[in-house]
N, C-alpha and C positions, 0 to 999 in steps of 0.2 A: 440701314444705320444701325450703328453698333448701339446697343440699349445699358446704360450703366446700373446695376443693381445699389444695394445701400452698403453692399458690403465691399465692393468694387472701388467704394470711396476711400477705405481704410487703409487700401495698396497702392493710392494713386502717388505717382511722385511730386505732381503738380495738378492741383486741383480747380476745377472750376471757380469762375467767380461767383456765381449762384449754385446754391444746392436747393433741391426738392425737399419735402417733409421727411420722406424717409431716410435720405441722405445726414440732415440736419440731426435726425433723432440718433442715428448712429454715429456722429462723431460727440455728440453731447452724451453720450450713454443713456437718455431715456427709449422709449419705445414710441412708436408710432401713437397708438391708444392714448400717450403721453402729451403729443403735442399741443392739442387744442387746451389743456391745461397750461402749460407754458406762454401761452399766446393770451392768455388771460390773467396770469399771474399778474398780481401787484408788489410794491410799486414800481418793477421794470418787466413788463410784459416783452416777450421775442415777439418784434414786429418782421413778420412779412415784407419784401421790395413791391414799391407802390401801393396799390389800393383794388387788393382781389376780394371778386366777390367772396361773399360765405361760401358758396359750392362749389368755386374753382380751384385751380391750381395754384399753390403759394410758391415764392420762394424765398430766401433767405441769402443776405450775403456772407460771403464767405469767411472774408476777413473779420467780419462780427460774429460770428459764430466761433470762431479760433481763438476770437478774445473773451468769450465768455466760458467756450472751454478750461481755459486757463483761470479762468477768476474763479478762487475756492468760494467766495462768499455766496459770489450770483448760483453756483451750482449748489452750496448749500439750502440758499433760499428756492431753489428749482425743486429740490428735493424734498423740503419740508411741504410747500406748496402740493406736489403731487402726493404724498404721504398725507394731507389732510383731506385731499378732494377724496381719495379713496375711503379714507374712514370714514366722512360723510356718506358716501354713497353707498356702504356696506351697513352703515347702521341703519340707514333707511331701507334698504331690502331686507335687514333682519326684524324691522319694525311692522313690515309688510308681511314679511312670512310668517310671523307671532302672533300676528294680529287674525291673519289668514287662516292658520290654525285652530286658535282659537273660536273664530266665530264657528269654523267647521266642526268642533268636537262636540259642541254644544247640539245635538241632534236632538230632536221630538219621536216620540214615538208613531209611528201613524196609527191613524184612528180605525177602530175595528170596522169592517164593514157589515153595516145592519143584515143580517137575512131577514128575507122576505116568509112570512109563512105561508 
């Protein structure tokens, strides 16, 4: 069976009725890593079809994705949500790196070993 890649979806004449996460990301102009952010976005999250488990495959309705891709306001909100997410994550990482390097820079000199006579 022919397996479609996310790039194939951009060259298809007719899109399938449902898209996987990679295809959806490609159509919306986001990366795979940003899709979970879009699915948690408020006030209008990107909702997968059905009720997939957290670790299950997720599919999205093509018609809905195409409408969102044409909606400038939604794209702006989604872009802001992704930017805010990575900003917080990078700040948290910077804080951990700063705290970690500060604690390791304060080194105590080793105790001298007593010489026994």
